[in-house]
ZADO-1210 file (C-alpha; in nm, 4 decimals, padded with zeros to 6 digits):
<atoms>
<atom x="00.0005" y="00.0011" z="00.0002" code="MET" pos="1"/>
<atom x="00.1297" y="00.3433" z="-00.0843" code="THR" pos="2"/>
<atom x="00.0617" y="00.6502" z="00.1250" code="VAL" pos="3"/>
<atom x="-00.0202" y="00.9897" z="-00.0360" code="PRO" pos="4"/>
<atom x="00.2724" y="01.2289" z="-00.0368" code="ILE" pos="5"/>
<atom x="00.0763" y="01.4818" z="00.1758" code="THR" pos="6"/>
<atom x="00.0444" y="01.2171" z="00.4501" code="LYS" pos="7"/>
<atom x="00.4134" y="01.1290" z="00.4113" code="LEU" pos="8"/>
<atom x="00.5209" y="01.4880" z="00.4491" code="TYR" pos="9"/>
<atom x="00.2995" y="01.5385" z="00.7509" code="LYS" pos="10"/>
<atom x="00.4459" y="01.2240" z="00.9145" code="ASN" pos="11"/>
<atom x="00.8031" y="01.3300" z="00.8396" code="MET" pos="12"/>
<atom x="00.7672" y="01.6517" z="01.0385" code="ARG" pos="13"/>
<atom x="00.5452" y="01.5395" z="01.3271" code="PRO" pos="14"/>
<atom x="00.4762" y="01.6985" z="01.6559" code="GLY" pos="15"/>
<atom x="00.4523" y="01.4717" z="01.9621" code="VAL" pos="16"/>
<atom x="00.0784" y="01.4189" z="01.9103" code="ASN" pos="17"/>
<atom x="00.1327" y="01.3057" z="01.5489" code="ALA" pos="18"/>
<atom x="00.3529" y="01.0183" z="01.6786" code="LEU" pos="19"/>
<atom x="00.0428" y="00.8626" z="01.8322" code="ARG" pos="20"/>
<atom x="-00.1030" y="00.7818" z="01.4889" code="SER" pos="21"/>
<atom x="00.1562" y="00.5208" z="01.3901" code="PRO" pos="22"/>
<atom x="00.2384" y="00.4097" z="01.7476" code="THR" pos="23"/>
<atom x="-00.0998" y="00.3188" z="01.8978" code="TYR" pos="24"/>
<atom x="-00.2185" y="00.0919" z="01.6133" code="PRO" pos="25"/>
<atom x="00.1107" y="-00.0972" z="01.6230" code="GLU" pos="26"/>
<atom x="00.0884" y="-00.1303" z="02.0030" code="MET" pos="27"/>
<atom x="-00.2480" y="-00.3021" z="01.9485" code="ILE" pos="28"/>
<atom x="-00.0747" y="-00.5414" z="01.7140" code="GLU" pos="29"/>
<atom x="00.1807" y="-00.6202" z="01.9836" code="ILE" pos="30"/>
<atom x="-00.0900" y="-00.6842" z="02.2441" code="VAL" pos="31"/>
<atom x="-00.2708" y="-00.9119" z="01.9974" code="ASN" pos="32"/>
<atom x="00.0577" y="-01.0968" z="01.9261" code="ASP" pos="33"/>
<atom x="00.0614" y="-00.9954" z="01.5603" code="ARG" pos="34"/>
<atom x="00.3449" y="-00.8679" z="01.3451" code="VAL" pos="35"/>
<atom x="00.4337" y="-00.5010" z="01.3770" code="VAL" pos="36"/>
<atom x="00.5178" y="-00.3653" z="01.0378" code="ASP" pos="37"/>
<atom x="00.4065" y="-00.0021" z="01.0235" code="PHE" pos="38"/>
<atom x="00.2458" y="-00.0879" z="00.6850" code="GLU" pos="39"/>
<atom x="00.0294" y="00.2245" z="00.6924" code="GLU" pos="40"/>
<atom x="00.3133" y="00.4618" z="00.7825" code="TYR" pos="41"/>
<atom x="00.5991" y="00.3905" z="00.5473" code="ARG" pos="42"/>
<atom x="00.8063" y="00.6667" z="00.3950" code="PHE" pos="43"/>
<atom x="00.9046" y="00.7483" z="00.0394" code="ASP" pos="44"/>
<atom x="01.2895" y="00.7306" z="00.0520" code="ALA" pos="45"/>
<atom x="01.3357" y="01.0147" z="-00.2001" code="ASP" pos="46"/>
<atom x="01.0965" y="01.2375" z="-00.0051" code="ALA" pos="47"/>
<atom x="01.2843" y="01.1679" z="00.3209" code="VAL" pos="48"/>
<atom x="01.6214" y="01.2343" z="00.1567" code="ARG" pos="49"/>
<atom x="01.4905" y="01.5638" z="00.0091" code="ASN" pos="50"/>
<atom x="01.3438" y="01.6683" z="00.3425" code="ALA" pos="51"/>
<atom x="01.6676" y="01.5945" z="00.5332" code="ILE" pos="52"/>
<atom x="01.8890" y="01.7651" z="00.2748" code="GLU" pos="53"/>
<atom x="01.6769" y="02.0816" z="00.2785" code="ASN" pos="54"/>
<atom x="01.6139" y="02.0940" z="00.6524" code="TYR" pos="55"/>
<atom x="01.7964" y="02.3497" z="00.8705" code="ALA" pos="56"/>
<atom x="01.9488" y="02.1403" z="01.1486" code="PHE" pos="57"/>
<atom x="02.0035" y="02.4277" z="01.3923" code="THR" pos="58"/>
<atom x="02.1338" y="02.3502" z="01.7392" code="ASN" pos="59"/>
<atom x="01.8074" y="02.4546" z="01.9062" code="GLY" pos="60"/>
<atom x="01.6006" y="02.1958" z="01.7274" code="ARG" pos="61"/>
<atom x="01.5732" y="01.8657" z="01.9193" code="PRO" pos="62"/>
<atom x="01.5816" y="01.6663" z="01.5910" code="ILE" pos="63"/>
<atom x="01.9423" y="01.7838" z="01.5401" code="THR" pos="64"/>
<atom x="02.0640" y="01.6232" z="01.8566" code="LYS" pos="65"/>
<atom x="01.8487" y="01.3126" z="01.7892" code="SER" pos="66"/>
<atom x="01.9922" y="01.2625" z="01.4402" code="MET" pos="67"/>
<atom x="02.3470" y="01.3044" z="01.5753" code="LEU" pos="68"/>
<atom x="02.2823" y="01.0592" z="01.8576" code="ALA" pos="69"/>
<atom x="02.1468" y="00.8091" z="01.6017" code="TRP" pos="70"/>
<atom x="02.4593" y="00.8624" z="01.3962" code="TRP" pos="71"/>
<atom x="02.6923" y="00.8088" z="01.6936" code="VAL" pos="72"/>
<atom x="02.5310" y="00.4810" z="01.7867" code="TYR" pos="73"/>
<atom x="02.5032" y="00.3687" z="01.4270" code="ASN" pos="74"/>
<atom x="02.8743" y="00.2901" z="01.4583" code="ASP" pos="75"/>
<atom x="02.9347" y="-00.0625" z="01.5886" code="GLU" pos="76"/>
<atom x="03.2590" y="00.0493" z="01.7551" code="LYS" pos="77"/>
<atom x="03.0842" y="00.3122" z="01.9610" code="GLN" pos="78"/>
<atom x="03.0611" y="00.2282" z="02.3347" code="GLN" pos="79"/>
<atom x="02.7610" y="00.3474" z="02.5345" code="LEU" pos="80"/>
<atom x="02.8273" y="00.6886" z="02.6895" code="ILE" pos="81"/>
<atom x="02.6984" y="00.7209" z="03.0445" code="SER" pos="82"/>
<atom x="02.3685" y="00.9081" z="03.0839" code="LEU" pos="83"/>
<atom x="02.5432" y="01.1249" z="03.3442" code="ASP" pos="84"/>
<atom x="02.7614" y="01.2754" z="03.0706" code="VAL" pos="85"/>
<atom x="02.6175" y="01.5990" z="02.9240" code="ALA" pos="86"/>
<atom x="02.6512" y="01.5990" z="02.5450" code="LEU" pos="87"/>
<atom x="02.6396" y="01.9135" z="02.3348" code="GLU" pos="88"/>
<atom x="02.6488" y="01.9825" z="01.9649" code="ILE" pos="89"/>
<atom x="02.9955" y="02.0646" z="01.8407" code="GLU" pos="90"/>
<atom x="03.0721" y="02.2393" z="01.5117" code="HIS" pos="91"/>
<atom x="03.3773" y="02.0479" z="01.3834" code="VAL" pos="92"/>
<atom x="03.4510" y="02.3405" z="01.1533" code="PHE" pos="93"/>
<atom x="03.3949" y="02.6161" z="01.4123" code="SER" pos="94"/>
<atom x="03.1780" y="02.9216" z="01.3669" code="ARG" pos="95"/>
<atom x="03.4660" y="03.1392" z="01.4892" code="LYS" pos="96"/>
<atom x="03.6914" y="02.9960" z="01.2143" code="ARG" pos="97"/>
<atom x="03.4250" y="03.0855" z="00.9533" code="GLN" pos="98"/>
<atom x="03.4022" y="03.4351" z="01.1017" code="GLU" pos="99"/>
<atom x="03.7773" y="03.4808" z="01.0845" code="ASN" pos="100"/>
<atom x="03.8569" y="03.3019" z="00.7554" code="GLU" pos="101"/>
<atom x="03.5279" y="03.2925" z="00.5640" code="GLY" pos="102"/>
<atom x="03.6677" y="02.9839" z="00.3916" code="SER" pos="103"/>
<atom x="03.3333" y="02.7989" z="00.3471" code="LEU" pos="104"/>
<atom x="03.2035" y="02.8792" z="-00.0013" code="THR" pos="105"/>
<atom x="02.8552" y="02.7565" z="00.0911" code="ASP" pos="106"/>
<atom x="02.7679" y="02.9207" z="00.4262" code="LYS" pos="107"/>
<atom x="02.4901" y="02.6600" z="00.4753" code="ASN" pos="108"/>
<atom x="02.7622" y="02.4033" z="00.5354" code="ASN" pos="109"/>
<atom x="02.8399" y="02.5619" z="00.8732" code="LEU" pos="110"/>
<atom x="02.5042" y="02.4406" z="01.0067" code="GLU" pos="111"/>
<atom x="02.5031" y="02.1200" z="00.8047" code="SER" pos="112"/>
<atom x="02.4645" y="01.7804" z="00.9806" code="LEU" pos="113"/>
<atom x="02.8023" y="01.7030" z="00.8244" code="GLY" pos="114"/>
<atom x="02.9632" y="01.9706" z="01.0402" code="ASN" pos="115"/>
<atom x="02.7954" y="01.8763" z="01.3674" code="LYS" pos="116"/>
<atom x="02.8844" y="01.6063" z="01.6122" code="ILE" pos="117"/>
<atom x="02.8024" y="01.5208" z="01.9721" code="LEU" pos="118"/>
<atom x="03.0774" y="01.6074" z="02.2206" code="LEU" pos="119"/>
<atom x="03.0969" y="01.6017" z="02.5976" code="GLU" pos="120"/>
<atom x="03.0128" y="01.9424" z="02.7439" code="LYS" pos="121"/>
<atom x="03.3388" y="01.9763" z="02.9372" code="ASN" pos="122"/>
<atom x="03.5431" y="01.9167" z="02.6210" code="ILE" pos="123"/>
<atom x="03.3206" y="02.1336" z="02.4017" code="ASN" pos="124"/>
<atom x="03.3707" y="02.4376" z="02.6215" code="ILE" pos="125"/>
<atom x="03.7474" y="02.4150" z="02.5748" code="ARG" pos="126"/>
<atom x="03.7509" y="02.3173" z="02.2051" code="ALA" pos="127"/>
<atom x="03.4624" y="02.5056" z="02.0475" code="SER" pos="128"/>
<atom x="03.6399" y="02.7987" z="01.8808" code="ASP" pos="129"/>
<atom x="03.9637" y="02.6375" z="01.7668" code="TYR" pos="130"/>
<atom x="04.0786" y="02.5170" z="01.4258" code="ARG" pos="131"/>
<atom x="04.0501" y="02.1414" z="01.3791" code="PHE" pos="132"/>
<atom x="04.4255" y="02.0939" z="01.4096" code="SER" pos="133"/>
<atom x="04.4115" y="02.2544" z="01.7561" code="ASP" pos="134"/>
<atom x="04.0937" y="02.0742" z="01.8630" code="LYS" pos="135"/>
<atom x="04.2491" y="01.7333" z="01.8040" code="LYS" pos="136"/>
<atom x="04.4350" y="01.7346" z="02.1346" code="LYS" pos="137"/>
<atom x="04.1074" y="01.7948" z="02.3208" code="TYR" pos="138"/>
<atom x="03.9351" y="01.5232" z="02.1259" code="TYR" pos="139"/>
<atom x="04.2168" y="01.2697" z="02.1933" code="ASN" pos="140"/>
<atom x="04.3026" y="01.3761" z="02.5499" code="GLY" pos="141"/>
<atom x="04.6221" y="01.5369" z="02.6639" code="PHE" pos="142"/>
<atom x="04.8434" y="01.6155" z="02.9611" code="THR" pos="143"/>
<atom x="04.8319" y="01.9881" z="03.0489" code="ASN" pos="144"/>
<atom x="05.1294" y="02.2011" z="03.1573" code="ASP" pos="145"/>
<atom x="05.0585" y="02.1095" z="03.5221" code="LYS" pos="146"/>
<atom x="05.0954" y="01.7407" z="03.4484" code="GLY" pos="147"/>
<atom x="04.7236" y="01.6653" z="03.4771" code="LYS" pos="148"/>
<atom x="04.5737" y="01.4378" z="03.2163" code="TYR" pos="149"/>
<atom x="04.2577" y="01.5743" z="03.0467" code="LYS" pos="150"/>
<atom x="04.0415" y="01.2927" z="02.9192" code="VAL" pos="151"/>
<atom x="03.9376" y="01.2975" z="02.5497" code="GLY" pos="152"/>
<atom x="03.6026" y="01.2334" z="02.3968" code="THR" pos="153"/>
<atom x="03.4165" y="00.9010" z="02.4073" code="GLN" pos="154"/>
<atom x="03.2748" y="00.9703" z="02.0609" code="ASN" pos="155"/>
<atom x="03.4509" y="00.7032" z="01.8516" code="ALA" pos="156"/>
<atom x="03.3964" y="00.8811" z="01.5213" code="GLU" pos="157"/>
<atom x="03.5567" y="01.2004" z="01.6548" code="LEU" pos="158"/>
<atom x="03.8572" y="01.0103" z="01.7951" code="VAL" pos="159"/>
<atom x="03.9017" y="00.8413" z="01.4565" code="MET" pos="160"/>
<atom x="03.8747" y="01.1754" z="01.2705" code="MET" pos="161"/>
<atom x="04.1337" y="01.3322" z="01.5052" code="ALA" pos="162"/>
<atom x="04.3751" y="01.0491" z="01.4382" code="LYS" pos="163"/>
<atom x="04.3245" y="01.0411" z="01.0611" code="GLN" pos="164"/>
<atom x="04.2845" y="01.4067" z="00.9606" code="LYS" pos="165"/>
<atom x="04.5043" y="01.7137" z="00.9895" code="ASP" pos="166"/>
<atom x="04.2159" y="01.9468" z="00.8999" code="ASP" pos="167"/>
<atom x="03.8378" y="01.9319" z="00.8587" code="PHE" pos="168"/>
<atom x="03.7293" y="02.1423" z="00.5667" code="CYS" pos="169"/>
<atom x="03.4228" y="02.2034" z="00.3475" code="GLU" pos="170"/>
<atom x="03.4738" y="01.8870" z="00.1411" code="LYS" pos="171"/>
<atom x="03.4762" y="01.6835" z="00.4628" code="ASP" pos="172"/>
<atom x="03.1455" y="01.8435" z="00.5692" code="ILE" pos="173"/>
<atom x="02.9776" y="01.7567" z="00.2410" code="VAL" pos="174"/>
<atom x="03.1116" y="01.3990" z="00.2389" code="VAL" pos="175"/>
<atom x="03.0095" y="01.3422" z="00.6046" code="ARG" pos="176"/>
<atom x="02.6584" y="01.4808" z="00.5490" code="LYS" pos="177"/>
<atom x="02.6118" y="01.2484" z="00.2541" code="LYS" pos="178"/>
<atom x="02.7273" y="00.9544" z="00.4626" code="ALA" pos="179"/>
<atom x="02.4785" y="01.0393" z="00.7429" code="ILE" pos="180"/>
<atom x="02.1871" y="01.0794" z="00.5058" code="VAL" pos="181"/>
<atom x="02.2687" y="00.7652" z="00.3070" code="ASP" pos="182"/>
<atom x="02.3077" y="00.5643" z="00.6266" code="ALA" pos="183"/>
<atom x="01.9728" y="00.6908" z="00.7594" code="PHE" pos="184"/>
<atom x="01.7879" y="00.6072" z="00.4385" code="ILE" pos="185"/>
<atom x="01.9561" y="00.2652" z="00.4417" code="GLY" pos="186"/>
<atom x="01.8401" y="00.2180" z="00.8033" code="TYR" pos="187"/>
<atom x="01.4808" y="00.2952" z="00.7048" code="LEU" pos="188"/>
<atom x="01.5037" y="00.0500" z="00.4107" code="LYS" pos="189"/>
<atom x="01.6573" y="-00.2296" z="00.6183" code="ARG" pos="190"/>
<atom x="01.3797" y="-00.1931" z="00.8712" code="ASN" pos="191"/>
<atom x="01.1117" y="-00.1970" z="00.5995" code="LYS" pos="192"/>
<atom x="00.9984" y="00.1565" z="00.6777" code="LEU" pos="193"/>
<atom x="01.0103" y="00.2725" z="00.3154" code="THR" pos="194"/>
<atom x="00.7679" y="00.2238" z="00.0306" code="ILE" pos="195"/>
<atom x="00.8980" y="-00.0430" z="-00.2091" code="GLU" pos="196"/>
</atoms>
């Protein structure tokens, strides 16, 4: 069964109340020991891709942090981070760097999902305005001039990036955004949440 595009669009940008529509009927299926398949609420993969690519993932929107958390835990190597650890959204290519250099040709890339990552609050405060080459020590952990070791991030992707890259530039933002979007669409498809 295919769902009209107007219903798809409405379901892709739901408020909390709109989540009841797909959830309650499937809960009834669970109670009645039947298969839960969300048959009536599947997405058109191209419409989802288009919506994600054109959405402004600002830091104040809860979906931004949710997408980044999904991306973090989409990595099999990622260990669970304690719920006690406060996570914030980090701009890998910092806003201050863009202010000073203006090196991003597409200014939308500054707020792109490809430029955002979850980082522990205590590290984010110290690393937020630096160039990537300077941030790497905060991401990896380091010993300060007083001999005290400052723990690095638990975000496996960020540790890997810090070890493999000398800089994080606009091309990296674009490539990472595509990877996130492709992986999310793949996740929907694998879980049979898209229209075939």
